[in-house]
N, C-alpha and C positions, 0 to 999 in steps of 0.2 A: 633675472628670473622671468620666465615667460608663463603667464597664467592666462588661459582663455576661458571665457564663460559663454555657455550656450544655453538657450531655453528651447525645449522641445514642446512647443505649443501649450505652454502652461500659463496660468493666470494666478496670482498677480505678477506684474513685471518686476524683475529683480534689478536693483541698481548694480550694474556690472562692475563699476569702479569700486564700490564698497565691498562686493563679494571678492574681487581680486585682492583688495587691501587686506581683508580678513585672512585669506589663505596665505598671502605673501608674508604678512607679519607673523603668523603662526609658524611657518616654516623657518623664517629668519630667527625667531625666538628659540627654535629647536636646533639652531646652529647650521641650517642649510642656506648656502649662498647661491647655489645653482640648481634650478628646477625648471622643468617643463611639464605643466599640469593642466589638464582640461577639467573643468567643472561643468557638468551637464545637469540642468534642472529638468526633470521630467515628471511622469505620472506613475501611479502604482503599477499599472500593467507593464510599462517598459522595464521597471526594476524587477518585477516578478519574473519576467522573461529572462533577464540577466541571471537572476538567482537560479532559475531552472537550468539554463544553458551552462553556467560555469560552476555551480555548486550542487547541482542535481537535487535541489529543494524547491518545492512548489509552495512558496509562501511570500507574503508581502514583507517588504523591509523599507526602512527610511533612507539608508545610505549604503552604497557599495563602493569600495575603493580598490583599484587595480594598480599595483606597482608594475610598471612595464619593463623596468630594468632591475638589475641585481641589487638587493638591499645593501650589499657591501660597498657599492659605489657611492661616492660623495654627492654626485649629482642625482637628483630625483626626477624620474620620468613616470608619470602616472595619470590616471583618470579617476574622477570622483563623480558618481551618479547619485542624485538626490531626488527623492519623491516628494514633491510639494504637497500632494494629497496626504501622504503619511505624516509629513511635518505639520500640516494643518490639524490633523487629528491629535497628534501628540501635544501641540500647543494648547488645544482646547482641554485635553485630558489633564495636563499639568498646570493649567491656568497661567500660561505664559504668552507673550506676544509672538505672533508667527515669525516676525523678523528675528527675534532672539532664538527661536527653535531652528530656523534656517542657518543662522550664524553658527549655532552649536554643531549642526551637521557638517558644515564646511570645515570647521575645526576638527571634528571627529574623523572625517574622511582624510584630512591632512595628516593626522596622527597615525592613522592606519598605514598611510604611505611610508611612514617612518618606522614601521614594524611594531607599533603599539598594538596590543591585542585586547580583546574584551570577552574572552571565553570563560574566565573564572571571575569570582566576586572580587578578588584582589586586583586583577587586571582592570576590571570595570571601575573600581574605586580610583585607581591611578588615572585612567582616562577621564573620568568625570571631574576629578580635581583639576586636571590640566585644562579641560574645557571651561570650567568655571573661572579659572585664573585668566585664560585668554579672553573670555567674554567680558570680564571686568576690565582688563587692560586695553583691549582693542576697541571695545564698544561694538554695538550691533545696530544702534538706531540708524534709521535711514536706509536699511537694506531693502526694504519694500515700503510702499505707502500703505499705511493701515488706517 
């Protein structure tokens, strides 16, 4: 499994080994043995631009995942973009540590790469349950220094 982590001029610094581990273990737990995924931590404006360019929506979002190959294939190729600014706002709003919110977004993006959706309340409920399960199992402490 090949997971790359990149930071696009953001602060705080992400523990790349921990971010890699969270995504790899999520995918492995979902039965994926072969993956090539990039995780890019950026800011609100970079994700807003992606949302405009690819979804024709002018809005902020916390995570965007792109599956680059067919969902029917066993090997996963994709990219996950995470807004650290949006994650920070969400962490404050929900009274959670930023590291936990960032870990949730890594997991959430990974699930989207596996064709999990969150368009309906039922789909959101399934994804949230999976996120909580993996946060408990995999841990999120140490993802960033807080």
